[in-house]
C-alpha positions in Angstrom: -63.1 158.7 -92.5 -59.6 157.5 -93.6 -58.6 159.7 -96.5 -55.2 160.3 -98.3 -54.3 164.0 -98.3 -51.8 165.7 -100.5 -50.0 168.9 -100.3 -52.0 170.0 -97.0 -50.5 171.5 -94.0 -50.9 170.1 -90.7 -53.3 172.9 -89.8 -55.5 172.6 -92.8 -56.8 169.1 -91.7 -59.2 169.6 -89.0 -61.3 166.9 -87.4 -64.2 167.3 -84.7 -63.6 165.3 -81.5 -65.0 161.8 -80.7 -68.4 161.6 -79.2 -68.8 159.5 -76.1 -69.3 156.6 -75.4 -69.9 155.7 -79.3 -69.3 158.1 -82.3 -72.3 158.8 -83.9 -71.1 161.7 -86.4 -68.0 163.0 -87.2 -66.8 166.0 -89.2 -63.6 166.3 -91.3 -62.6 169.5 -92.7 -59.8 169.9 -95.1 -58.5 173.4 -96.6 -59.1 176.8 -94.8 -61.5 176.0 -92.2 -61.4 178.7 -89.7 -63.7 177.2 -87.1 -62.7 177.1 -83.5 -62.6 173.7 -82.0 -66.1 174.2 -80.3 -67.6 175.4 -83.4 -66.4 172.2 -85.1 -67.7 170.2 -82.4 -71.1 172.1 -82.7 -71.3 171.2 -86.3 -70.8 167.3 -85.6 -73.5 167.5 -83.0 -75.7 169.1 -85.8 -74.8 166.5 -88.1 -75.9 163.7 -85.8 -79.3 165.3 -85.3 -79.6 165.4 -89.1 -78.7 168.9 -89.8 -75.7 168.1 -92.0 -75.4 171.2 -93.9 -74.1 173.0 -90.5 -70.7 171.4 -91.3 -70.4 173.2 -94.7 -71.3 176.6 -93.4 -68.5 177.0 -91.0 -66.1 180.1 -91.4 -63.5 179.6 -94.3 -63.3 178.0 -97.6 -62.7 174.1 -97.5 -63.9 170.4 -98.2 -66.3 169.0 -95.9 -66.7 165.4 -95.0 -69.9 164.6 -92.8 -70.4 161.2 -91.6 -73.7 159.9 -89.9 -73.6 156.5 -89.0 -72.4 154.8 -92.4 -73.6 157.6 -94.3 -70.8 160.0 -95.6 -71.7 163.4 -97.3 -68.6 164.9 -99.3 -69.2 168.5 -100.4 -66.8 171.4 -101.6 -67.4 175.2 -100.9 -70.3 177.2 -102.5 -68.0 179.2 -104.8 -66.3 176.4 -106.2 -62.8 177.1 -104.9 -62.6 173.4 -103.4 -64.4 171.0 -105.7 -65.4 167.5 -105.5 -65.0 165.0 -108.4 -65.7 161.3 -108.6 -65.9 158.6 -110.9 -66.9 154.6 -110.7 -64.3 151.9 -110.6 -66.8 148.7 -110.9 -69.2 149.2 -107.8 -66.5 151.1 -105.9 -66.6 155.1 -105.9 -63.3 156.7 -106.2 -63.4 160.5 -105.3 -61.0 163.3 -105.0 -60.7 167.3 -105.3 -58.8 167.0 -108.4 -60.6 165.7 -111.4 -57.0 165.0 -113.3 -55.9 162.7 -110.6 -59.2 160.7 -111.1 -58.4 161.0 -115.0 -55.1 159.5 -114.4 -56.5 156.6 -112.3 -59.1 155.7 -114.9 -56.9 156.6 -118.0 -59.8 159.1 -118.9 -59.2 161.9 -121.7 -60.5 165.3 -121.8 -63.8 166.5 -122.9 -63.0 168.6 -125.7 -66.7 169.8 -126.1 -66.5 171.0 -122.6 -63.1 173.0 -123.1 -64.6 174.6 -126.4 -68.2 175.7 -124.6 -66.4 177.1 -121.8 -65.1 180.2 -124.1 -67.7 180.1 -127.3 -70.9 180.4 -125.3 -72.1 182.1 -122.4 -74.8 181.9 -120.0 -74.5 178.1 -120.1 -73.6 176.0 -117.0 -71.0 174.2 -119.1 -69.7 172.0 -116.6 -73.0 171.1 -114.3 -72.4 167.9 -113.2 -69.4 167.0 -115.6 -65.6 167.9 -115.5 -63.0 168.7 -118.1 -62.9 165.1 -118.3 -65.2 162.7 -119.9 -65.6 160.1 -117.5 -65.2 162.2 -114.3 -68.2 163.7 -112.7 -68.3 167.1 -110.8 -70.4 167.9 -107.8 -71.7 171.0 -108.5 -70.8 174.0 -105.7 -73.8 173.9 -103.2 -74.1 170.1 -103.5 -72.9 167.0 -101.9 -71.6 163.5 -103.0 -73.8 160.9 -100.5 -72.1 157.7 -100.3 -73.9 154.8 -98.3 -72.7 151.0 -98.2 -74.9 149.0 -100.4 -76.5 152.1 -102.0 -75.7 153.8 -105.8 -73.8 157.2 -105.0 -75.9 160.2 -105.7 -75.8 164.0 -105.3 -78.0 166.1 -103.3 -78.4 170.0 -102.7 -76.9 171.3 -99.6 -80.0 173.0 -97.8 -80.2 176.4 -98.8 -79.1 179.3 -96.2 -82.2 181.6 -95.4 -82.4 184.3 -98.0 -84.4 187.4 -98.2 -82.5 189.5 -96.0 -83.0 193.2 -95.4 -80.4 195.5 -96.6 -79.4 196.9 -93.1 -79.5 193.0 -91.5 -77.4 192.1 -94.6 -74.8 194.6 -94.1 -74.5 193.9 -90.2 -73.8 190.1 -91.0 -71.6 190.8 -93.8 -69.5 193.1 -91.6 -69.3 190.2 -88.8 -68.6 187.7 -91.3 -65.9 189.4 -93.0 -64.5 190.4 -90.0 -64.2 186.8 -88.9 -62.8 185.6 -92.2 -60.0 188.1 -92.1 -59.2 188.3 -88.5 -58.9 184.4 -87.9 -56.6 184.2 -91.0 -54.3 186.8 -89.6 -54.5 185.3 -86.4 -53.3 181.8 -87.8 -50.7 183.1 -90.7 -48.2 184.5 -88.6 -46.7 187.0 -91.5 -49.4 188.3 -93.4 -49.6 190.3 -96.8 -52.2 191.4 -99.1 -53.0 192.6 -102.7 -53.8 196.3 -102.3 -54.8 197.4 -106.1 -56.5 200.5 -104.9 -60.0 199.0 -105.5 -63.1 198.9 -103.0 -62.7 194.9 -102.6 -58.7 194.7 -101.9 -58.9 198.2 -100.0 -61.7 196.7 -97.7 -59.9 193.4 -97.1 -56.5 195.0 -96.7 -58.0 197.7 -94.2 -59.8 194.8 -92.2 -56.3 193.0 -91.9 -54.6 196.1 -90.8 -56.8 196.2 -87.8 -55.6 192.7 -87.0 -51.8 193.6 -86.9 -48.9 194.0 -89.1 -49.3 193.7 -92.7 -47.3 193.9 -96.2 -49.3 195.5 -98.6 -48.4 195.2 -102.2 -49.3 197.5 -105.2 -48.8 196.4 -108.6 -48.7 199.0 -111.3 -47.3 199.6 -115.0 -47.1 202.6 -117.1 -50.8 202.7 -118.2 -51.8 201.6 -115.1 -50.0 204.7 -113.3 -52.3 206.9 -115.6 -55.2 205.8 -113.6 -56.6 206.8 -110.2 -56.0 203.0 -108.7 -52.4 204.0 -107.5 -53.7 207.2 -105.6 -56.3 204.9 -103.5 -53.8 202.6 -102.8 -51.4 205.2 -101.6 -54.0 207.0 -99.6 -55.1 203.7 -97.9 -51.6 202.7 -97.0 -50.7 206.1 -95.4 -53.7 206.0 -93.3 -52.7 202.7 -91.7 -50.1 202.5 -89.0 -49.7 198.8 -89.2 -49.6 198.7 -93.1 -45.7 198.6 -94.8 -46.4 199.5 -98.4 -44.7 197.5 -101.5 -44.7 198.8 -104.9 -44.4 196.6 -108.0 -43.9 198.5 -111.3 -44.3 196.3 -114.3 -42.8 198.3 -117.0 -39.7 198.8 -114.9 -39.4 195.1 -114.2 -40.1 194.4 -118.0 -43.0 192.0 -117.4 -46.0 191.7 -119.6 -49.3 189.7 -120.3 -48.4 186.2 -121.9 -44.6 186.4 -120.8 -42.9 183.2 -120.3 -45.1 180.9 -122.4 -42.2 179.9 -124.8 -41.5 176.6 -123.1 -45.1 174.8 -122.0 -43.4 172.0 -120.5 -42.1 174.2 -117.8 -45.2 175.6 -116.6 -47.1 174.9 -113.7 -50.1 172.6 -114.1 -53.4 173.4 -112.7 -56.8 171.0 -112.4 -58.5 173.2 -114.8 -57.4 175.8 -117.5 -56.1 178.9 -115.8 -56.0 182.5 -116.8 -53.2 182.9 -114.3 -50.9 181.4 -116.8 -51.4 184.4 -119.2 -50.4 186.5 -116.2 -47.6 184.4 -114.8 -44.9 187.0 -115.3 -46.9 189.7 -113.7 -48.0 187.5 -110.9 -44.3 186.4 -110.0 -43.3 189.8 -109.8 -46.5 190.8 -107.8 -46.1 188.3 -105.3 -42.3 188.7 -105.0 -42.3 191.2 -102.1 -44.7 189.0 -100.3 -42.6 185.9 -100.6 -39.5 187.6 -99.6 -41.3 189.0 -96.6 -42.2 185.2 -95.4 -45.7 185.7 -95.9 -47.8 182.5 -94.8 -50.9 184.1 -96.1 -51.5 186.2 -99.0 -55.1 188.2 -99.1 -56.7 189.2 -102.0 -60.2 191.0 -103.0 -61.2 188.4 -105.4 -64.9 187.6 -105.6 -65.9 190.8 -104.5 -67.8 191.7 -107.6 -69.6 188.8 -107.3 -71.0 189.1 -103.7 -71.0 192.9 -103.1 -72.5 193.7 -106.6 -74.8 192.3 -108.9 -75.4 191.2 -112.5 -77.4 193.3 -115.0 -79.7 190.3 -115.5 -80.8 190.7 -111.9 -83.3 193.7 -113.2 -85.5 190.3 -114.6 -85.3 189.0 -111.0 -86.6 192.2 -109.6 -89.3 192.4 -112.0 -90.7 189.0 -111.4 -90.5 189.7 -107.8 -93.4 192.5 -108.3 -91.0 195.5 -108.3 -92.1 196.4 -111.9 -91.8 199.9 -112.1 -88.6 199.9 -110.1 -87.3 197.5 -112.9 -88.3 199.5 -115.7 -86.4 202.7 -114.3 -83.5 200.6 -113.8 -83.2 199.5 -117.4 -83.6 203.0 -118.4 -80.8 203.9 -116.4 -78.9 201.2 -117.6 -79.4 202.6 -121.3 -78.2 206.1 -119.9 -75.1 204.5 -118.2 -74.4 202.6 -121.9 -75.3 205.8 -123.5 -77.8 203.6 -126.1 -81.3 203.9 -127.0 -83.5 202.3 -124.1 -86.1 200.4 -126.7 -83.7 197.8 -127.5 -82.8 196.9 -124.0 -86.4 197.0 -122.8 -87.2 194.9 -125.6 -84.6 192.6 -124.9 -85.7 192.5 -121.2 -89.2 191.9 -122.1 -88.2 188.9 -124.3 -86.0 187.5 -121.3 -88.7 187.9 -119.1 -91.3 186.1 -121.0 -89.0 183.1 -121.7 -87.7 180.1 -119.6 -84.1 178.9 -119.5 -84.5 175.5 -121.1 -86.3 177.4 -124.0 -83.5 179.8 -124.2 -80.8 177.2 -124.2 -82.7 175.0 -126.9 -82.9 178.0 -129.2 -79.1 178.4 -128.6 -78.4 174.7 -129.5 -80.4 175.1 -132.5 -78.5 177.9 -133.7 -75.3 176.4 -133.1 -76.2 173.4 -134.9 -78.1 175.1 -137.8 -76.6 175.9 -141.4 -76.2 179.5 -141.0 -72.7 181.1 -140.5 -72.1 182.3 -136.9 -71.4 185.8 -136.9 -70.2 187.9 -134.0 -69.6 191.9 -134.3 -66.4 191.3 -131.9 -68.2 193.6 -129.5 -71.0 193.0 -126.9 -74.1 195.0 -127.9 -75.2 196.7 -124.8 -78.8 194.7 -124.9 -76.7 191.1 -124.9 -76.4 191.5 -121.3 -80.0 191.4 -120.7 -80.3 187.8 -122.6 -80.3 184.4 -121.0 -77.4 183.1 -123.1 -75.5 183.4 -126.5 -72.3 183.0 -128.3 -69.2 184.9 -127.6 -66.9 186.5 -130.3 -64.9 183.3 -130.5 -68.1 181.1 -131.9 -67.0 182.0 -135.4 -63.8 180.3 -135.0 -65.7 176.9 -134.6 -65.7 174.2 -137.4 -68.9 172.6 -138.3 -67.8 169.8 -136.1 -66.9 172.1 -133.1 -70.1 173.9 -133.8 -72.2 170.5 -133.4 -70.2 169.3 -130.3 -70.9 172.5 -128.5 -74.4 172.4 -129.8 -74.9 169.1 -128.5 -73.3 169.9 -125.0 -75.9 173.2 -124.8 -79.0 170.8 -125.9 -78.2 168.4 -122.7 -78.1 171.2 -120.6 -81.5 172.6 -121.9 -82.9 169.0 -121.0 -81.9 169.7 -117.7 -82.4 173.1 -116.8 -84.9 174.3 -114.5 -87.8 176.0 -116.0 -88.4 178.2 -112.8 -84.9 179.5 -112.7 -84.4 183.3 -112.5 -81.7 184.8 -114.9 -80.2 187.0 -112.5 -79.6 183.9 -110.1 -78.6 181.8 -113.0 -75.7 184.2 -114.1 -74.7 185.4 -110.5 -74.2 181.6 -110.0 -72.4 180.9 -113.1 -70.1 184.0 -112.4 -69.3 183.2 -108.7 -68.2 179.5 -110.0 -65.9 181.0 -112.7 -64.3 183.3 -110.1 -64.2 180.1 -107.5 -62.4 178.2 -109.9 -59.9 180.9 -111.1 -59.0 181.7 -107.5 -58.5 177.9 -107.0 -56.0 177.5 -110.0 -54.2 180.9 -108.9 -53.7 179.4 -105.7 -52.4 176.1 -106.9 -49.8 178.1 -109.1 -48.9 180.2 -106.3 -48.0 177.4 -103.8 -46.3 175.3 -106.5 -44.1 178.4 -107.8 -43.7 180.4 -104.6 -44.7 178.5 -101.7 -47.3 181.2 -100.9 -50.9 180.4 -100.0 -53.5 182.5 -101.4 -56.9 183.5 -99.9 -60.2 185.2 -101.1 -62.1 186.1 -97.9 -64.9 187.1 -100.0 -65.6 183.7 -101.4 -65.8 182.0 -98.0 -69.2 180.2 -97.8 -70.5 182.2 -95.1 -69.8 185.4 -96.7 -71.3 184.3 -99.8 -74.8 183.0 -98.4 -75.3 186.6 -96.6 -74.3 188.5 -99.7 -76.3 186.8 -101.8 -79.3 186.5 -99.2 -79.8 190.0 -99.9 -81.5 190.9 -103.0 -79.4 191.8 -106.3 -81.4 194.8 -106.8 -80.3 196.4 -103.3 -76.7 195.3 -103.8 -76.7 197.1 -107.2 -78.4 200.4 -107.6 -78.1 202.8 -110.4 -75.6 205.5 -110.0 -74.3 204.0 -106.3 -71.5 201.7 -106.5 -71.3 198.7 -104.2 -73.9 200.2 -101.7 -73.4 197.0 -99.4 -69.6 197.3 -99.2 -70.2 200.8 -97.9 -73.1 199.9 -95.2 -71.1 197.0 -94.0 -67.4 198.3 -93.7 -67.9 201.9 -92.3 -66.0 202.7 -90.6 -63.4 200.0 -90.6 -62.7 201.0 -94.0 -61.9 204.6 -95.3 -65.1 206.5 -96.6 -63.0 208.0 -99.5 -62.5 204.3 -100.9 -66.1 203.5 -100.1 -67.5 206.5 -102.1 -65.3 205.7 -104.9 -67.4 205.5 -108.2 -64.5 204.7 -110.8 -63.1 201.1 -112.0 -60.0 200.6 -114.0 -60.1 198.6 -117.1 -56.6 197.0 -118.2 -57.0 196.3 -121.9 -54.1 198.5 -122.9 -51.6 196.4 -121.1 -53.3 193.3 -122.9 -52.7 194.5 -126.2 -49.0 195.4 -125.2 -48.3 191.8 -124.1 -50.2 190.2 -127.2 -47.7 192.4 -129.3 -44.5 191.4 -127.6 -45.1 187.9 -127.5 -46.8 187.3 -130.7 -44.3 184.8 -131.8 -44.8 182.4 -129.1 -48.8 182.7 -128.9 -48.8 182.0 -132.7 -46.8 178.8 -132.2 -49.2 177.8 -129.5 -52.5 178.6 -131.8 -50.9 177.1 -135.0 -50.3 173.7 -133.2 -53.8 173.9 -131.4 -55.0 170.4 -129.9 -58.5 171.6 -130.6 -57.6 172.5 -134.3 -56.1 169.2 -134.7 -59.3 167.4 -133.4 -61.0 169.4 -136.2 -62.9 171.5 -133.8 -61.6 174.6 -134.1 -60.1 176.7 -137.3 -56.4 177.6 -136.3 -56.5 180.4 -139.3 -59.2 182.2 -137.5 -57.7 182.1 -134.3 -54.4 183.3 -135.6 -55.9 186.1 -137.6 -57.6 187.3 -134.4 -54.3 187.3 -132.8 -52.9 189.3 -135.5 -55.7 191.8 -135.2 -54.9 192.3 -131.9 -51.3 192.6 -132.4 -52.0 195.5 -134.9 -54.1 197.0 -132.2 -57.3 196.4 -133.7 -60.5 195.6 -131.5 -60.2 192.0 -130.9 -61.9 189.5 -128.3 -59.2 189.7 -125.8 -61.0 187.5 -123.4 -61.7 184.6 -125.9 -58.0 184.8 -126.9 -56.9 184.7 -123.4 -59.0 181.7 -122.6 -58.0 179.8 -126.0 -54.3 180.2 -125.3 -54.4 179.0 -121.7 -56.7 176.2 -122.7 -54.1 175.0 -125.5 -51.4 175.1 -122.8 -53.3 173.1 -120.5 -53.9 170.5 -123.1 -50.3 170.5 -124.0 -49.3 170.1 -120.5 -51.8 167.8 -119.0 -50.1 164.9 -117.0 -52.2 161.7 -117.9 -50.0 158.9 -117.2 -51.5 156.9 -114.3 -48.0 156.5 -112.7 -47.5 160.3 -112.4 -50.3 160.4 -110.0 -50.8 157.1 -108.3 -48.5 154.4 -107.0 -49.2 150.9 -105.5 -48.7 150.6 -101.8 -46.3 147.8 -100.3 -49.6 145.5 -99.8 -50.6 145.9 -103.4 -54.2 145.9 -102.1 -54.9 149.7 -102.2 -53.6 152.4 -104.3 -52.7 155.8 -102.7 -52.0 159.3 -104.2 -48.5 159.9 -104.2 
């Protein structure tokens, strides 16, 4: 249980007390573990009895190291906020929560096929057991790395939490677990701050936190967002809570845009995986400035709320397979009305997805990518696309022949390993959750580096994810009823006017403005593309897509954003071994700097 830790505060390293007379089991939790000492010792006792998964389901979001005798199990959280990586050095296993550190240790290069696939295909578990580096393996969220002397390392799934909760029981448990997640953070933080966008998720977290004491709530807006109703909801929430001090940040007045500050890539903060936050760096700096000035020791966000309180469109297939066939058909018809499109293409695609299996769909996608036909995409998502197992994104035509073959090979390998019994809604729900978890992790890394401010997303805590996903998705998402689980769980702690909200603000207008203002810097990034130099991407096509966006024409904004931050990540990646590691004085072991 001797582990080097770097960047953790003293209160972020928790251990169970020793057993008497001889320790049979031990639990170590690193990160935001909110368990009491008694809860930690109870988990240790469960580990000693063979129930090691109890150590992974304590309140919070953290790394678990559970030892029973000589066997050690290492697991991150279920959402992927904390992820475990490992590699072999001869017969020895080296593991860490940072893939880049292991890559530097083993002098391992980035996996360009993984980076390319991340924004060129959808519905594919691109990483699975891999990482963004060719020789560094990833322990999938919800799995554990098992180490035992004299045995080869292996991974095994964390035993699943009980599922099939009724809506009413699920709502009660969501209320209890979210209250615990927020209240314990508030109790341990001292000064506390929170995002208050005016949406249901951030509004719920802010309202729960305000019930625990003084809170600085920060609302970011700009000239375009000010035309929406978010600011009205945010203002009304803050006015109704005596403990809230409300701070406003106006991006237009502060002259901050999407993609500001990217002219000097070497000066950018480094994250373990490519981070969308780099494209929002100036905005986030302005947004978090009041919290940093306030002296906040924890900043709460509503990130992950969509992933646990709502459900993906493909959950309708799971609903059909669960025997609720008439309700599933009615849901597809309601979806067609909401999208203002013909119902027959959606019903046809739903039937096709229902009849197929995940490995079959992935194999067909691999064949498409590796085939001779040019990849074409309309640049927008047809409504029926949301009911497909998988497919290409609008960025797929940017790939060269070599790039297509690299991604096709990756998808074919995922097809060979895919579960034929997997349900499409559950698969997409898990993938979306892991994307959000990784996004929050990199956002937190940047906030700690740049502004010394830890970020928290209570909705991504493992106990919260477990109970939300134990409620079937077709109960969490009902036609014409926005986030009913939130309303059932948070009434009356959260204002009824917020829980009954039916609108959600889009931010594409601000993205177009940022692309136009920062076009020269972005063209330099895309023109000097590492992926293009490797022969995997056609830089002329990516620059042409950027130019269309600059002119205000329809463009794949999310794909452009993903490519830009991927190129910045590759350009700033510190791979030298002595950047991360140094020899100890004995010369027998190596320690993280």
